[in-house]
C-alpha positions in Angstrom: 126.4 50.1 92.5 125.9 50.9 96.2 123.3 48.8 98.0 121.5 51.7 99.6 119.7 49.8 102.3 122.9 48.0 103.4 125.0 51.1 103.3 122.5 53.2 105.2 122.1 50.5 107.8 125.9 50.3 108.3 126.2 54.1 108.5 123.4 54.4 111.0 124.9 51.6 113.1 128.4 53.3 113.2 127.0 56.8 113.9 123.4 56.9 115.4 123.5 60.7 115.4 122.9 60.6 111.6 119.5 58.9 112.1 117.6 62.2 111.6 119.3 62.6 108.2 118.7 59.1 107.0 116.2 60.4 104.3 118.7 62.9 102.9 121.5 60.3 102.9 119.3 57.8 101.1 118.5 60.5 98.5 122.2 61.1 97.9 123.0 57.4 97.6 120.1 57.0 95.2 121.4 59.9 93.1 124.9 58.5 93.1 123.6 55.1 91.8 121.5 56.9 89.2 124.3 59.0 87.9 126.8 56.1 88.0 124.3 54.0 85.9 124.0 56.8 83.4 127.8 57.2 83.1 129.0 53.6 83.2 126.0 51.3 82.8 127.1 47.8 83.7 130.8 48.8 83.3 133.1 50.4 85.8 133.6 54.1 86.5 137.3 53.4 85.6 136.3 52.2 82.1 134.2 55.4 81.7 137.0 57.6 82.8 139.4 55.9 80.4 137.0 56.2 77.5 139.1 59.0 75.9 141.7 56.3 75.1 139.1 54.7 72.7 136.7 57.5 71.7 137.6 60.6 69.8 140.3 61.2 67.2 143.1 58.7 67.1 146.0 58.2 64.7 146.4 54.6 63.4 148.9 53.0 61.1 146.5 53.5 58.2 145.3 57.0 59.0 142.9 58.6 61.4 139.9 57.1 63.2 137.1 59.0 65.0 134.7 57.2 67.4 131.7 58.7 69.1 130.0 57.5 72.3 126.2 57.6 72.2 124.1 57.7 75.3 120.8 55.9 75.2 
């Protein structure tokens, strides 16, 4: 997760010309955090992206297995 206040402060410190857009930037950082939470929860985005290795149809030594991911 991105710590929005810290990220926004660092960004504004590096480039003060962005100050008028601080509200928009905050909105985008909040949306990123929200979407990341919906996708990965407490896990990493890498774990989410590699979910296809566990979920779906997979051949095993004893046959086939099918796993489904349920969002809350």
